[in-house]
C-alpha positions as CSV (number, residue, x, y, z in Angstrom):
1,M,3.3,-40.0,-64.5
2,G,0.9,-37.1,-64.1
3,S,-1.1,-38.9,-61.3
4,M,2.2,-39.5,-59.4
5,A,2.9,-35.8,-59.3
6,A,-0.6,-35.1,-58.3
7,N,-0.2,-37.7,-55.4
8,R,3.0,-36.1,-54.4
9,G,1.3,-32.6,-54.4
10,Q,-1.6,-34.0,-52.5
11,G,0.8,-35.6,-50.0
12,G,2.6,-32.3,-49.6
13,I,-0.6,-30.5,-48.8
14,Q,-1.5,-33.1,-46.2
15,Q,2.0,-32.7,-44.6
16,L,1.5,-28.9,-44.6
17,L,-1.9,-29.2,-43.0
18,A,-0.6,-31.7,-40.4
19,A,2.3,-29.3,-39.6
20,E,-0.1,-26.4,-39.4
21,Q,-2.3,-28.3,-37.0
22,E,0.7,-29.4,-34.9
23,A,1.9,-25.7,-34.8
24,Q,-1.6,-24.6,-33.7
25,H,-1.5,-27.2,-30.8
26,I,2.0,-25.9,-29.7
27,V,0.7,-22.3,-29.8
28,N,-2.4,-23.3,-27.8
29,A,-0.3,-25.2,-25.2
30,A,1.9,-22.2,-24.8
31,K,-1.0,-19.9,-24.4
32,S,-2.5,-22.2,-21.7
33,A,0.8,-22.4,-20.0
34,K,1.2,-18.6,-20.0
35,M,-2.3,-18.1,-18.7
36,A,-1.7,-20.7,-15.9
37,R,1.6,-18.9,-15.0
38,L,-0.1,-15.5,-15.0
39,K,-2.8,-16.9,-12.7
40,Q,-0.2,-18.4,-10.4
41,A,1.8,-15.2,-10.3
42,K,-1.4,-13.2,-9.5
43,E,-2.2,-15.7,-6.6
44,E,1.3,-15.4,-5.3
45,A,1.2,-11.6,-5.4
46,E,-2.1,-11.6,-3.6
47,K,-0.7,-13.9,-1.0
48,E,2.3,-11.7,-0.5
49,I,0.1,-8.6,-0.2
50,A,-2.1,-10.3,2.4
51,E,1.0,-11.3,4.4
52,Y,2.4,-7.8,4.2
53,R,-0.9,-6.2,5.2
54,A,-1.1,-8.6,8.2
55,Q,2.4,-7.8,9.2
56,M,1.7,-4.0,8.9
57,E,-1.5,-4.5,11.0
58,R,0.4,-6.4,13.7
59,E,3.1,-3.7,13.7
60,F,0.4,-1.0,14.0
61,Q,-1.4,-2.8,16.9
62,R,2.0,-3.3,18.7
63,K,2.8,0.4,18.4
64,L,-0.7,1.3,19.5
65,A,-0.4,-0.9,22.5
66,E,3.0,0.6,23.4
67,S,1.8,4.2,23.0
68,S,-1.3,3.6,25.0
69,G,0.8,1.9,27.7
70,D,3.1,5.0,27.5
71,S,0.2,7.3,28.0
72,G,-0.6,5.5,31.3
73,A,3.0,5.9,32.4
74,N,2.9,9.5,31.3
75,V,-0.2,10.2,33.4
76,K,1.5,8.6,36.4
77,R,4.7,10.6,35.8
78,L,2.8,13.8,35.4
79,E,0.8,13.1,38.6
80,K,4.1,12.6,40.5
81,E,5.6,15.7,39.1
82,T,2.5,17.7,39.9
83,E,2.4,16.4,43.4
84,A,6.1,17.2,43.9
85,K,5.5,20.8,42.6
86,I,2.5,21.3,44.9
87,C,4.6,20.1,47.9
88,K,7.4,22.5,47.0
89,L,4.9,25.4,46.6
90,K,3.4,24.6,50.0
91,E,6.8,24.5,51.6
92,D,7.9,27.7,50.0
93,A,4.6,29.3,51.1
94,A,5.0,28.2,54.6
95,R,8.6,29.5,54.8
96,I,7.8,32.8,53.1
97,S,4.6,33.4,55.1
98,Q,6.7,33.2,58.3
99,D,9.1,35.9,56.9
100,V,6.2,38.0,55.8
101,V,4.5,37.8,59.2
102,A,7.9,38.7,60.9
103,M,8.3,41.6,58.5
104,V,4.8,42.9,59.1
105,L,5.1,42.6,62.9
106,K,8.4,44.4,62.7
107,H,6.9,47.3,60.8
108,V,3.8,47.5,62.9
109,T,5.7,47.4,66.2
110,T,8.4,49.8,65.1
111,V,7.6,53.3,66.4
112,K,8.3,56.1,64.0
113,N,8.5,59.7,65.2
């Protein structure tokens, strides 16, 4: 009878060892799955960052192209405005210079006693 109890005890230990080994396999599989998921998440995040960076770069280049195009338009607009101001000044000068000449002639030719 004592040997039967010993066998049962030995069998119980074997079951415990087998259960412990199985638990270790489950834990290892879970760790591997977690590491794989973390790696996948990191790769997805890096891909999203690269896409975002590329999008920001495209946006920056587009704005740069627009603003440099604008500077060309601004130069043209300023040239036109400057040309118009110069013409106006020349017209004003021509009109005023006639008045000035008439005024000077009047004073020069007016005889004062």
